[in-house]
mmCIF file of the N, C-alpha and C atoms, coordinates in Angstrom:
data_MODEL
# 
_entry.id   MODEL 
# 
loop_
_atom_site.group_PDB 
_atom_site.id 
_atom_site.type_symbol 
_atom_site.label_atom_id 
_atom_site.label_alt_id 
_atom_site.label_comp_id 
_atom_site.label_asym_id 
_atom_site.label_entity_id 
_atom_site.label_seq_id 
_atom_site.pdbx_PDB_ins_code 
_atom_site.Cartn_x 
_atom_site.Cartn_y 
_atom_site.Cartn_z 
_atom_site.occupancy 
_atom_site.B_iso_or_equiv 
_atom_site.pdbx_formal_charge 
_atom_site.auth_seq_id 
_atom_site.auth_comp_id 
_atom_site.auth_asym_id 
_atom_site.auth_atom_id 
_atom_site.pdbx_PDB_model_num 
ATOM 1   N N  . UNK A 1 1  ? 12.475 -0.532 39.957 1.00 0.00 ? 1  UNK A N  1 
ATOM 2   C CA . UNK A 1 1  ? 13.264 -1.514 39.261 1.00 0.00 ? 1  UNK A CA 1 
ATOM 3   C C  . UNK A 1 1  ? 13.973 -2.383 40.301 1.00 0.00 ? 1  UNK A C  1 
ATOM 4   N N  . UNK A 1 2  ? 14.085 -3.649 40.016 1.00 0.00 ? 2  UNK A N  1 
ATOM 5   C CA . UNK A 1 2  ? 14.761 -4.584 40.914 1.00 0.00 ? 2  UNK A CA 1 
ATOM 6   C C  . UNK A 1 2  ? 16.226 -4.732 40.507 1.00 0.00 ? 2  UNK A C  1 
ATOM 7   N N  . UNK A 1 3  ? 17.060 -5.090 41.463 1.00 0.00 ? 3  UNK A N  1 
ATOM 8   C CA . UNK A 1 3  ? 18.494 -5.207 41.184 1.00 0.00 ? 3  UNK A CA 1 
ATOM 9   C C  . UNK A 1 3  ? 18.794 -6.306 40.167 1.00 0.00 ? 3  UNK A C  1 
ATOM 10  N N  . UNK A 1 4  ? 18.001 -7.367 40.144 1.00 0.00 ? 4  UNK A N  1 
ATOM 11  C CA . UNK A 1 4  ? 18.219 -8.448 39.173 1.00 0.00 ? 4  UNK A CA 1 
ATOM 12  C C  . UNK A 1 4  ? 18.007 -7.936 37.754 1.00 0.00 ? 4  UNK A C  1 
ATOM 13  N N  . UNK A 1 5  ? 16.952 -7.190 37.557 1.00 0.00 ? 5  UNK A N  1 
ATOM 14  C CA . UNK A 1 5  ? 16.662 -6.640 36.234 1.00 0.00 ? 5  UNK A CA 1 
ATOM 15  C C  . UNK A 1 5  ? 17.741 -5.636 35.839 1.00 0.00 ? 5  UNK A C  1 
ATOM 16  N N  . UNK A 1 6  ? 18.153 -4.808 36.784 1.00 0.00 ? 6  UNK A N  1 
ATOM 17  C CA . UNK A 1 6  ? 19.209 -3.843 36.503 1.00 0.00 ? 6  UNK A CA 1 
ATOM 18  C C  . UNK A 1 6  ? 20.500 -4.556 36.118 1.00 0.00 ? 6  UNK A C  1 
ATOM 19  N N  . UNK A 1 7  ? 20.811 -5.651 36.773 1.00 0.00 ? 7  UNK A N  1 
ATOM 20  C CA . UNK A 1 7  ? 21.993 -6.433 36.426 1.00 0.00 ? 7  UNK A CA 1 
ATOM 21  C C  . UNK A 1 7  ? 21.926 -6.968 35.008 1.00 0.00 ? 7  UNK A C  1 
ATOM 22  N N  . UNK A 1 8  ? 20.737 -7.380 34.583 1.00 0.00 ? 8  UNK A N  1 
ATOM 23  C CA . UNK A 1 8  ? 20.559 -7.862 33.214 1.00 0.00 ? 8  UNK A CA 1 
ATOM 24  C C  . UNK A 1 8  ? 20.713 -6.723 32.208 1.00 0.00 ? 8  UNK A C  1 
ATOM 25  N N  . UNK A 1 9  ? 20.264 -5.544 32.579 1.00 0.00 ? 9  UNK A N  1 
ATOM 26  C CA . UNK A 1 9  ? 20.452 -4.366 31.719 1.00 0.00 ? 9  UNK A CA 1 
ATOM 27  C C  . UNK A 1 9  ? 21.946 -4.082 31.563 1.00 0.00 ? 9  UNK A C  1 
ATOM 28  N N  . UNK A 1 10 ? 22.687 -4.194 32.650 1.00 0.00 ? 10 UNK A N  1 
ATOM 29  C CA . UNK A 1 10 ? 24.135 -3.971 32.590 1.00 0.00 ? 10 UNK A CA 1 
ATOM 30  C C  . UNK A 1 10 ? 24.804 -4.960 31.645 1.00 0.00 ? 10 UNK A C  1 
ATOM 31  N N  . UNK A 1 11 ? 24.368 -6.223 31.666 1.00 0.00 ? 11 UNK A N  1 
ATOM 32  C CA . UNK A 1 11 ? 24.919 -7.238 30.764 1.00 0.00 ? 11 UNK A CA 1 
ATOM 33  C C  . UNK A 1 11 ? 24.747 -6.827 29.309 1.00 0.00 ? 11 UNK A C  1 
ATOM 34  N N  . UNK A 1 12 ? 23.573 -6.320 28.979 1.00 0.00 ? 12 UNK A N  1 
ATOM 35  C CA . UNK A 1 12 ? 23.300 -5.902 27.600 1.00 0.00 ? 12 UNK A CA 1 
ATOM 36  C C  . UNK A 1 12 ? 24.130 -4.675 27.241 1.00 0.00 ? 12 UNK A C  1 
ATOM 37  N N  . UNK A 1 13 ? 24.212 -3.715 28.154 1.00 0.00 ? 13 UNK A N  1 
ATOM 38  C CA . UNK A 1 13 ? 24.965 -2.493 27.877 1.00 0.00 ? 13 UNK A CA 1 
ATOM 39  C C  . UNK A 1 13 ? 26.446 -2.778 27.630 1.00 0.00 ? 13 UNK A C  1 
ATOM 40  N N  . UNK A 1 14 ? 26.980 -3.786 28.280 1.00 0.00 ? 14 UNK A N  1 
ATOM 41  C CA . UNK A 1 14 ? 28.401 -4.113 28.116 1.00 0.00 ? 14 UNK A CA 1 
ATOM 42  C C  . UNK A 1 14 ? 28.751 -4.527 26.697 1.00 0.00 ? 14 UNK A C  1 
ATOM 43  N N  . UNK A 1 15 ? 27.802 -5.042 25.949 1.00 0.00 ? 15 UNK A N  1 
ATOM 44  C CA . UNK A 1 15 ? 28.106 -5.494 24.587 1.00 0.00 ? 15 UNK A CA 1 
ATOM 45  C C  . UNK A 1 15 ? 27.881 -4.404 23.539 1.00 0.00 ? 15 UNK A C  1 
ATOM 46  N N  . UNK A 1 16 ? 27.345 -3.257 23.974 1.00 0.00 ? 16 UNK A N  1 
ATOM 47  C CA . UNK A 1 16 ? 27.066 -2.165 23.049 1.00 0.00 ? 16 UNK A CA 1 
ATOM 48  C C  . UNK A 1 16 ? 28.271 -1.242 22.901 1.00 0.00 ? 16 UNK A C  1 
ATOM 49  N N  . UNK A 1 17 ? 28.274 -0.480 21.831 1.00 0.00 ? 17 UNK A N  1 
ATOM 50  C CA . UNK A 1 17 ? 29.285 0.543  21.599 1.00 0.00 ? 17 UNK A CA 1 
ATOM 51  C C  . UNK A 1 17 ? 29.162 1.637  22.654 1.00 0.00 ? 17 UNK A C  1 
ATOM 52  N N  . UNK A 1 18 ? 30.285 2.248  23.005 1.00 0.00 ? 18 UNK A N  1 
ATOM 53  C CA . UNK A 1 18 ? 30.318 3.264  24.065 1.00 0.00 ? 18 UNK A CA 1 
ATOM 54  C C  . UNK A 1 18 ? 29.338 4.400  23.809 1.00 0.00 ? 18 UNK A C  1 
ATOM 55  N N  . UNK A 1 19 ? 29.282 4.881  22.580 1.00 0.00 ? 19 UNK A N  1 
ATOM 56  C CA . UNK A 1 19 ? 28.403 6.019  22.289 1.00 0.00 ? 19 UNK A CA 1 
ATOM 57  C C  . UNK A 1 19 ? 26.932 5.652  22.447 1.00 0.00 ? 19 UNK A C  1 
ATOM 58  N N  . UNK A 1 20 ? 26.599 4.381  22.318 1.00 0.00 ? 20 UNK A N  1 
ATOM 59  C CA . UNK A 1 20 ? 25.206 3.935  22.479 1.00 0.00 ? 20 UNK A CA 1 
ATOM 60  C C  . UNK A 1 20 ? 24.878 3.733  23.954 1.00 0.00 ? 20 UNK A C  1 
ATOM 61  N N  . UNK A 1 21 ? 25.711 2.981  24.673 1.00 0.00 ? 21 UNK A N  1 
ATOM 62  C CA . UNK A 1 21 ? 25.354 2.695  26.066 1.00 0.00 ? 21 UNK A CA 1 
ATOM 63  C C  . UNK A 1 21 ? 25.485 3.919  26.956 1.00 0.00 ? 21 UNK A C  1 
ATOM 64  N N  . UNK A 1 22 ? 26.310 4.885  26.549 1.00 0.00 ? 22 UNK A N  1 
ATOM 65  C CA . UNK A 1 22 ? 26.442 6.099  27.347 1.00 0.00 ? 22 UNK A CA 1 
ATOM 66  C C  . UNK A 1 22 ? 25.122 6.849  27.437 1.00 0.00 ? 22 UNK A C  1 
ATOM 67  N N  . UNK A 1 23 ? 24.398 6.901  26.335 1.00 0.00 ? 23 UNK A N  1 
ATOM 68  C CA . UNK A 1 23 ? 23.082 7.560  26.333 1.00 0.00 ? 23 UNK A CA 1 
ATOM 69  C C  . UNK A 1 23 ? 22.097 6.790  27.222 1.00 0.00 ? 23 UNK A C  1 
ATOM 70  N N  . UNK A 1 24 ? 22.212 5.473  27.240 1.00 0.00 ? 24 UNK A N  1 
ATOM 71  C CA . UNK A 1 24 ? 21.344 4.665  28.099 1.00 0.00 ? 24 UNK A CA 1 
ATOM 72  C C  . UNK A 1 24 ? 21.667 4.904  29.579 1.00 0.00 ? 24 UNK A C  1 
ATOM 73  N N  . UNK A 1 25 ? 22.952 5.006  29.903 1.00 0.00 ? 25 UNK A N  1 
ATOM 74  C CA . UNK A 1 25 ? 23.328 5.309  31.287 1.00 0.00 ? 25 UNK A CA 1 
ATOM 75  C C  . UNK A 1 25 ? 22.808 6.683  31.700 1.00 0.00 ? 25 UNK A C  1 
ATOM 76  N N  . UNK A 1 26 ? 22.845 7.618  30.771 1.00 0.00 ? 26 UNK A N  1 
ATOM 77  C CA . UNK A 1 26 ? 22.303 8.945  31.055 1.00 0.00 ? 26 UNK A CA 1 
ATOM 78  C C  . UNK A 1 26 ? 20.816 8.845  31.382 1.00 0.00 ? 26 UNK A C  1 
ATOM 79  N N  . UNK A 1 27 ? 20.090 8.067  30.596 1.00 0.00 ? 27 UNK A N  1 
ATOM 80  C CA . UNK A 1 27 ? 18.669 7.862  30.866 1.00 0.00 ? 27 UNK A CA 1 
ATOM 81  C C  . UNK A 1 27 ? 18.430 7.169  32.200 1.00 0.00 ? 27 UNK A C  1 
ATOM 82  N N  . UNK A 1 28 ? 19.239 6.166  32.499 1.00 0.00 ? 28 UNK A N  1 
ATOM 83  C CA . UNK A 1 28 ? 19.100 5.459  33.769 1.00 0.00 ? 28 UNK A CA 1 
ATOM 84  C C  . UNK A 1 28 ? 19.421 6.363  34.955 1.00 0.00 ? 28 UNK A C  1 
ATOM 85  N N  . UNK A 1 29 ? 20.285 7.344  34.731 1.00 0.00 ? 29 UNK A N  1 
ATOM 86  C CA . UNK A 1 29 ? 20.626 8.259  35.825 1.00 0.00 ? 29 UNK A CA 1 
ATOM 87  C C  . UNK A 1 29 ? 19.433 9.124  36.220 1.00 0.00 ? 29 UNK A C  1 
ATOM 88  N N  . UNK A 1 30 ? 18.437 9.160  35.373 1.00 0.00 ? 30 UNK A N  1 
ATOM 89  C CA . UNK A 1 30 ? 17.237 9.953  35.654 1.00 0.00 ? 30 UNK A CA 1 
ATOM 90  C C  . UNK A 1 30 ? 16.120 9.136  36.304 1.00 0.00 ? 30 UNK A C  1 
ATOM 91  N N  . UNK A 1 31 ? 16.363 7.850  36.507 1.00 0.00 ? 31 UNK A N  1 
ATOM 92  C CA . UNK A 1 31 ? 15.381 6.997  37.176 1.00 0.00 ? 31 UNK A CA 1 
ATOM 93  C C  . UNK A 1 31 ? 15.389 7.324  38.666 1.00 0.00 ? 31 UNK A C  1 
ATOM 94  N N  . UNK A 1 32 ? 14.213 7.578  39.248 1.00 0.00 ? 32 UNK A N  1 
ATOM 95  C CA . UNK A 1 32 ? 14.162 7.894  40.683 1.00 0.00 ? 32 UNK A CA 1 
ATOM 96  C C  . UNK A 1 32 ? 14.773 6.784  41.549 1.00 0.00 ? 32 UNK A C  1 
ATOM 97  N N  . UNK A 1 33 ? 15.470 7.170  42.580 1.00 0.00 ? 33 UNK A N  1 
ATOM 98  C CA . UNK A 1 33 ? 16.066 6.275  43.572 1.00 0.00 ? 33 UNK A CA 1 
ATOM 99  C C  . UNK A 1 33 ? 17.112 5.307  42.988 1.00 0.00 ? 33 UNK A C  1 
ATOM 100 N N  . UNK A 1 34 ? 17.782 5.719  41.911 1.00 0.00 ? 34 UNK A N  1 
ATOM 101 C CA . UNK A 1 34 ? 18.801 4.864  41.301 1.00 0.00 ? 34 UNK A CA 1 
ATOM 102 C C  . UNK A 1 34 ? 19.943 4.612  42.282 1.00 0.00 ? 34 UNK A C  1 
ATOM 103 N N  . UNK A 1 35 ? 20.358 5.618  43.043 1.00 0.00 ? 35 UNK A N  1 
ATOM 104 C CA . UNK A 1 35 ? 21.464 5.419  43.982 1.00 0.00 ? 35 UNK A CA 1 
ATOM 105 C C  . UNK A 1 35 ? 21.099 4.396  45.053 1.00 0.00 ? 35 UNK A C  1 
ATOM 106 N N  . UNK A 1 36 ? 19.825 4.310  45.410 1.00 0.00 ? 36 UNK A N  1 
ATOM 107 C CA . UNK A 1 36 ? 19.376 3.295  46.364 1.00 0.00 ? 36 UNK A CA 1 
ATOM 108 C C  . UNK A 1 36 ? 19.480 1.907  45.741 1.00 0.00 ? 36 UNK A C  1 
ATOM 109 N N  . UNK A 1 37 ? 19.098 1.776  44.481 1.00 0.00 ? 37 UNK A N  1 
ATOM 110 C CA . UNK A 1 37 ? 19.186 0.500  43.785 1.00 0.00 ? 37 UNK A CA 1 
ATOM 111 C C  . UNK A 1 37 ? 20.632 0.024  43.718 1.00 0.00 ? 37 UNK A C  1 
ATOM 112 N N  . UNK A 1 38 ? 21.555 0.944  43.491 1.00 0.00 ? 38 UNK A N  1 
ATOM 113 C CA . UNK A 1 38 ? 22.966 0.590  43.386 1.00 0.00 ? 38 UNK A CA 1 
ATOM 114 C C  . UNK A 1 38 ? 23.474 -0.043 44.681 1.00 0.00 ? 38 UNK A C  1 
ATOM 115 N N  . UNK A 1 39 ? 22.953 0.409  45.815 1.00 0.00 ? 39 UNK A N  1 
ATOM 116 C CA . UNK A 1 39 ? 23.384 -0.138 47.098 1.00 0.00 ? 39 UNK A CA 1 
ATOM 117 C C  . UNK A 1 39 ? 23.054 -1.623 47.242 1.00 0.00 ? 39 UNK A C  1 
ATOM 118 N N  . UNK A 1 40 ? 22.079 -2.122 46.491 1.00 0.00 ? 40 UNK A N  1 
ATOM 119 C CA . UNK A 1 40 ? 21.670 -3.513 46.589 1.00 0.00 ? 40 UNK A CA 1 
ATOM 120 C C  . UNK A 1 40 ? 22.290 -4.409 45.526 1.00 0.00 ? 40 UNK A C  1 
ATOM 121 N N  . UNK A 1 41 ? 23.172 -3.859 44.698 1.00 0.00 ? 41 UNK A N  1 
ATOM 122 C CA . UNK A 1 41 ? 23.825 -4.670 43.683 1.00 0.00 ? 41 UNK A CA 1 
ATOM 123 C C  . UNK A 1 41 ? 24.900 -5.549 44.301 1.00 0.00 ? 41 UNK A C  1 
ATOM 124 N N  . UNK A 1 42 ? 25.072 -6.723 43.719 1.00 0.00 ? 42 UNK A N  1 
ATOM 125 C CA . UNK A 1 42 ? 26.131 -7.622 44.151 1.00 0.00 ? 42 UNK A CA 1 
ATOM 126 C C  . UNK A 1 42 ? 27.467 -7.178 43.585 1.00 0.00 ? 42 UNK A C  1 
ATOM 127 N N  . UNK A 1 43 ? 28.553 -7.779 44.041 1.00 0.00 ? 43 UNK A N  1 
ATOM 128 C CA . UNK A 1 43 ? 29.898 -7.384 43.600 1.00 0.00 ? 43 UNK A CA 1 
ATOM 129 C C  . UNK A 1 43 ? 30.106 -7.506 42.090 1.00 0.00 ? 43 UNK A C  1 
ATOM 130 N N  . UNK A 1 44 ? 29.535 -8.534 41.487 1.00 0.00 ? 44 UNK A N  1 
ATOM 131 C CA . UNK A 1 44 ? 29.700 -8.737 40.043 1.00 0.00 ? 44 UNK A CA 1 
ATOM 132 C C  . UNK A 1 44 ? 29.036 -7.603 39.254 1.00 0.00 ? 44 UNK A C  1 
ATOM 133 N N  . UNK A 1 45 ? 27.806 -7.263 39.631 1.00 0.00 ? 45 UNK A N  1 
ATOM 134 C CA . UNK A 1 45 ? 27.102 -6.183 38.949 1.00 0.00 ? 45 UNK A CA 1 
ATOM 135 C C  . UNK A 1 45 ? 27.744 -4.827 39.212 1.00 0.00 ? 45 UNK A C  1 
ATOM 136 N N  . UNK A 1 46 ? 28.273 -4.630 40.405 1.00 0.00 ? 46 UNK A N  1 
ATOM 137 C CA . UNK A 1 46 ? 28.995 -3.384 40.699 1.00 0.00 ? 46 UNK A CA 1 
ATOM 138 C C  . UNK A 1 46 ? 30.223 -3.249 39.808 1.00 0.00 ? 46 UNK A C  1 
ATOM 139 N N  . UNK A 1 47 ? 30.905 -4.351 39.583 1.00 0.00 ? 47 UNK A N  1 
ATOM 140 C CA . UNK A 1 47 ? 32.069 -4.339 38.689 1.00 0.00 ? 47 UNK A CA 1 
ATOM 141 C C  . UNK A 1 47 ? 31.678 -3.977 37.270 1.00 0.00 ? 47 UNK A C  1 
ATOM 142 N N  . UNK A 1 48 ? 30.566 -4.516 36.801 1.00 0.00 ? 48 UNK A N  1 
ATOM 143 C CA . UNK A 1 48 ? 30.077 -4.188 35.455 1.00 0.00 ? 48 UNK A CA 1 
ATOM 144 C C  . UNK A 1 48 ? 29.726 -2.710 35.367 1.00 0.00 ? 48 UNK A C  1 
ATOM 145 N N  . UNK A 1 49 ? 29.064 -2.201 36.380 1.00 0.00 ? 49 UNK A N  1 
ATOM 146 C CA . UNK A 1 49 ? 28.669 -0.802 36.397 1.00 0.00 ? 49 UNK A CA 1 
ATOM 147 C C  . UNK A 1 49 ? 29.895 0.112  36.419 1.00 0.00 ? 49 UNK A C  1 
ATOM 148 N N  . UNK A 1 50 ? 30.897 -0.248 37.196 1.00 0.00 ? 50 UNK A N  1 
ATOM 149 C CA . UNK A 1 50 ? 32.117 0.557  37.252 1.00 0.00 ? 50 UNK A CA 1 
ATOM 150 C C  . UNK A 1 50 ? 32.806 0.601  35.888 1.00 0.00 ? 50 UNK A C  1 
ATOM 151 N N  . UNK A 1 51 ? 32.829 -0.522 35.195 1.00 0.00 ? 51 UNK A N  1 
ATOM 152 C CA . UNK A 1 51 ? 33.430 -0.566 33.858 1.00 0.00 ? 51 UNK A CA 1 
ATOM 153 C C  . UNK A 1 51 ? 32.660 0.331  32.887 1.00 0.00 ? 51 UNK A C  1 
ATOM 154 N N  . UNK A 1 52 ? 31.340 0.253  32.932 1.00 0.00 ? 52 UNK A N  1 
ATOM 155 C CA . UNK A 1 52 ? 30.513 1.094  32.065 1.00 0.00 ? 52 UNK A CA 1 
ATOM 156 C C  . UNK A 1 52 ? 30.718 2.569  32.384 1.00 0.00 ? 52 UNK A C  1 
ATOM 157 N N  . UNK A 1 53 ? 30.817 2.902  33.658 1.00 0.00 ? 53 UNK A N  1 
ATOM 158 C CA . UNK A 1 53 ? 31.020 4.294  34.047 1.00 0.00 ? 53 UNK A CA 1 
ATOM 159 C C  . UNK A 1 53 ? 32.370 4.817  33.574 1.00 0.00 ? 53 UNK A C  1 
ATOM 160 N N  . UNK A 1 54 ? 33.382 3.989  33.683 1.00 0.00 ? 54 UNK A N  1 
ATOM 161 C CA . UNK A 1 54 ? 34.709 4.380  33.239 1.00 0.00 ? 54 UNK A CA 1 
ATOM 162 C C  . UNK A 1 54 ? 34.699 4.687  31.741 1.00 0.00 ? 54 UNK A C  1 
ATOM 163 N N  . UNK A 1 55 ? 34.049 3.832  30.979 1.00 0.00 ? 55 UNK A N  1 
ATOM 164 C CA . UNK A 1 55 ? 33.997 4.025  29.532 1.00 0.00 ? 55 UNK A CA 1 
ATOM 165 C C  . UNK A 1 55 ? 33.086 5.179  29.139 1.00 0.00 ? 55 UNK A C  1 
ATOM 166 N N  . UNK A 1 56 ? 31.991 5.384  29.868 1.00 0.00 ? 56 UNK A N  1 
ATOM 167 C CA . UNK A 1 56 ? 31.031 6.419  29.475 1.00 0.00 ? 56 UNK A CA 1 
ATOM 168 C C  . UNK A 1 56 ? 31.507 7.824  29.817 1.00 0.00 ? 56 UNK A C  1 
ATOM 169 N N  . UNK A 1 57 ? 32.454 7.961  30.713 1.00 0.00 ? 57 UNK A N  1 
ATOM 170 C CA . UNK A 1 57 ? 32.953 9.290  31.064 1.00 0.00 ? 57 UNK A CA 1 
ATOM 171 C C  . UNK A 1 57 ? 34.242 9.625  30.322 1.00 0.00 ? 57 UNK A C  1 
ATOM 172 N N  . UNK A 1 58 ? 34.619 8.795  29.369 1.00 0.00 ? 58 UNK A N  1 
ATOM 173 C CA . UNK A 1 58 ? 35.803 9.086  28.564 1.00 0.00 ? 58 UNK A CA 1 
ATOM 174 C C  . UNK A 1 58 ? 35.442 10.116 27.488 1.00 0.00 ? 58 UNK A C  1 
ATOM 175 N N  . UNK A 1 59 ? 36.439 10.785 26.930 1.00 0.00 ? 59 UNK A N  1 
ATOM 176 C CA . UNK A 1 59 ? 36.168 11.828 25.931 1.00 0.00 ? 59 UNK A CA 1 
ATOM 177 C C  . UNK A 1 59 ? 35.450 11.331 24.673 1.00 0.00 ? 59 UNK A C  1 
ATOM 178 N N  . UNK A 1 60 ? 35.580 10.065 24.321 1.00 0.00 ? 60 UNK A N  1 
ATOM 179 C CA . UNK A 1 60 ? 34.944 9.548  23.100 1.00 0.00 ? 60 UNK A CA 1 
ATOM 180 C C  . UNK A 1 60 ? 33.570 8.931  23.355 1.00 0.00 ? 60 UNK A C  1 
ATOM 181 N N  . UNK A 1 61 ? 32.948 9.281  24.471 1.00 0.00 ? 61 UNK A N  1 
ATOM 182 C CA . UNK A 1 61 ? 31.651 8.681  24.808 1.00 0.00 ? 61 UNK A CA 1 
ATOM 183 C C  . UNK A 1 61 ? 30.494 9.314  24.044 1.00 0.00 ? 61 UNK A C  1 
ATOM 184 N N  . UNK A 1 62 ? 30.692 10.499 23.491 1.00 0.00 ? 62 UNK A N  1 
ATOM 185 C CA . UNK A 1 62 ? 29.622 11.174 22.778 1.00 0.00 ? 62 UNK A CA 1 
ATOM 186 C C  . UNK A 1 62 ? 28.711 11.995 23.678 1.00 0.00 ? 62 UNK A C  1 
ATOM 187 N N  . UNK A 1 63 ? 29.073 12.124 24.951 1.00 0.00 ? 63 UNK A N  1 
ATOM 188 C CA . UNK A 1 63 ? 28.264 12.887 25.900 1.00 0.00 ? 63 UNK A CA 1 
ATOM 189 C C  . UNK A 1 63 ? 28.868 14.269 26.121 1.00 0.00 ? 63 UNK A C  1 
ATOM 190 N N  . UNK A 1 64 ? 28.019 15.225 26.450 1.00 0.00 ? 64 UNK A N  1 
ATOM 191 C CA . UNK A 1 64 ? 28.496 16.561 26.796 1.00 0.00 ? 64 UNK A CA 1 
ATOM 192 C C  . UNK A 1 64 ? 29.020 16.539 28.233 1.00 0.00 ? 64 UNK A C  1 
ATOM 193 N N  . UNK A 1 65 ? 29.704 17.592 28.625 1.00 0.00 ? 65 UNK A N  1 
ATOM 194 C CA . UNK A 1 65 ? 30.215 17.673 29.996 1.00 0.00 ? 65 UNK A CA 1 
ATOM 195 C C  . UNK A 1 65 ? 29.080 17.664 31.014 1.00 0.00 ? 65 UNK A C  1 
ATOM 196 N N  . UNK A 1 66 ? 27.980 18.332 30.705 1.00 0.00 ? 66 UNK A N  1 
ATOM 197 C CA . UNK A 1 66 ? 26.824 18.340 31.610 1.00 0.00 ? 66 UNK A CA 1 
ATOM 198 C C  . UNK A 1 66 ? 26.224 16.948 31.757 1.00 0.00 ? 66 UNK A C  1 
ATOM 199 N N  . UNK A 1 67 ? 26.156 16.206 30.662 1.00 0.00 ? 67 UNK A N  1 
ATOM 200 C CA . UNK A 1 67 ? 25.617 14.843 30.723 1.00 0.00 ? 67 UNK A CA 1 
ATOM 201 C C  . UNK A 1 67 ? 26.527 13.933 31.537 1.00 0.00 ? 67 UNK A C  1 
ATOM 202 N N  . UNK A 1 68 ? 27.828 14.099 31.367 1.00 0.00 ? 68 UNK A N  1 
ATOM 203 C CA . UNK A 1 68 ? 28.783 13.306 32.156 1.00 0.00 ? 68 UNK A CA 1 
ATOM 204 C C  . UNK A 1 68 ? 28.643 13.635 33.637 1.00 0.00 ? 68 UNK A C  1 
ATOM 205 N N  . UNK A 1 69 ? 28.481 14.913 33.969 1.00 0.00 ? 69 UNK A N  1 
ATOM 206 C CA . UNK A 1 69 ? 28.289 15.304 35.378 1.00 0.00 ? 69 UNK A CA 1 
ATOM 207 C C  . UNK A 1 69 ? 27.017 14.682 35.944 1.00 0.00 ? 69 UNK A C  1 
ATOM 208 N N  . UNK A 1 70 ? 25.947 14.605 35.149 1.00 0.00 ? 70 UNK A N  1 
ATOM 209 C CA . UNK A 1 70 ? 24.697 13.994 35.596 1.00 0.00 ? 70 UNK A CA 1 
ATOM 210 C C  . UNK A 1 70 ? 24.918 12.522 35.938 1.00 0.00 ? 70 UNK A C  1 
ATOM 211 N N  . UNK A 1 71 ? 25.622 11.818 35.077 1.00 0.00 ? 71 UNK A N  1 
ATOM 212 C CA . UNK A 1 71 ? 25.922 10.398 35.314 1.00 0.00 ? 71 UNK A CA 1 
ATOM 213 C C  . UNK A 1 71 ? 26.776 10.257 36.569 1.00 0.00 ? 71 UNK A C  1 
ATOM 214 N N  . UNK A 1 72 ? 27.814 11.075 36.678 1.00 0.00 ? 72 UNK A N  1 
ATOM 215 C CA . UNK A 1 72 ? 28.696 11.005 37.844 1.00 0.00 ? 72 UNK A CA 1 
ATOM 216 C C  . UNK A 1 72 ? 27.947 11.294 39.128 1.00 0.00 ? 72 UNK A C  1 
ATOM 217 N N  . UNK A 1 73 ? 27.056 12.243 39.087 1.00 0.00 ? 73 UNK A N  1 
ATOM 218 C CA . UNK A 1 73 ? 26.287 12.626 40.275 1.00 0.00 ? 73 UNK A CA 1 
ATOM 219 C C  . UNK A 1 73 ? 25.493 11.440 40.838 1.00 0.00 ? 73 UNK A C  1 
ATOM 220 N N  . UNK A 1 74 ? 24.927 10.655 39.964 1.00 0.00 ? 74 UNK A N  1 
ATOM 221 C CA . UNK A 1 74 ? 24.079 9.529  40.410 1.00 0.00 ? 74 UNK A CA 1 
ATOM 222 C C  . UNK A 1 74 ? 24.889 8.271  40.656 1.00 0.00 ? 74 UNK A C  1 
ATOM 223 N N  . UNK A 1 75 ? 25.785 7.923  39.738 1.00 0.00 ? 75 UNK A N  1 
ATOM 224 C CA . UNK A 1 75 ? 26.432 6.624  39.796 1.00 0.00 ? 75 UNK A CA 1 
ATOM 225 C C  . UNK A 1 75 ? 27.739 6.593  40.574 1.00 0.00 ? 75 UNK A C  1 
ATOM 226 N N  . UNK A 1 76 ? 28.336 7.710  40.865 1.00 0.00 ? 76 UNK A N  1 
ATOM 227 C CA . UNK A 1 76 ? 29.596 7.659  41.585 1.00 0.00 ? 76 UNK A CA 1 
ATOM 228 C C  . UNK A 1 76 ? 29.426 7.619  43.082 1.00 0.00 ? 76 UNK A C  1 
ATOM 229 N N  . UNK A 1 77 ? 28.333 7.012  43.530 1.00 0.00 ? 77 UNK A N  1 
ATOM 230 C CA . UNK A 1 77 ? 28.153 6.723  44.943 1.00 0.00 ? 77 UNK A CA 1 
ATOM 231 C C  . UNK A 1 77 ? 28.810 5.389  45.279 1.00 0.00 ? 77 UNK A C  1 
ATOM 232 N N  . UNK A 1 78 ? 29.427 4.780  44.286 1.00 0.00 ? 78 UNK A N  1 
ATOM 233 C CA . UNK A 1 78 ? 30.021 3.444  44.448 1.00 0.00 ? 78 UNK A CA 1 
ATOM 234 C C  . UNK A 1 78 ? 31.185 3.464  45.386 1.00 0.00 ? 78 UNK A C  1 
# 
């Protein structure tokens, strides 16, 4: 996946409800080399990702503790 496409995915996820986009972030956390892709994001996309991560790890995200740990493991390299 290219960083431009990932940035566009982030734009779409930002308009979705937390319980919906959280499951998508969980799926994205399973994409190989995601942490490498994050290193190539620009500041604007990093800000969007940080906002999504903050919301997806909240208690009302609809994710289990194990799922939240999976997301944190991949995306908290920021």
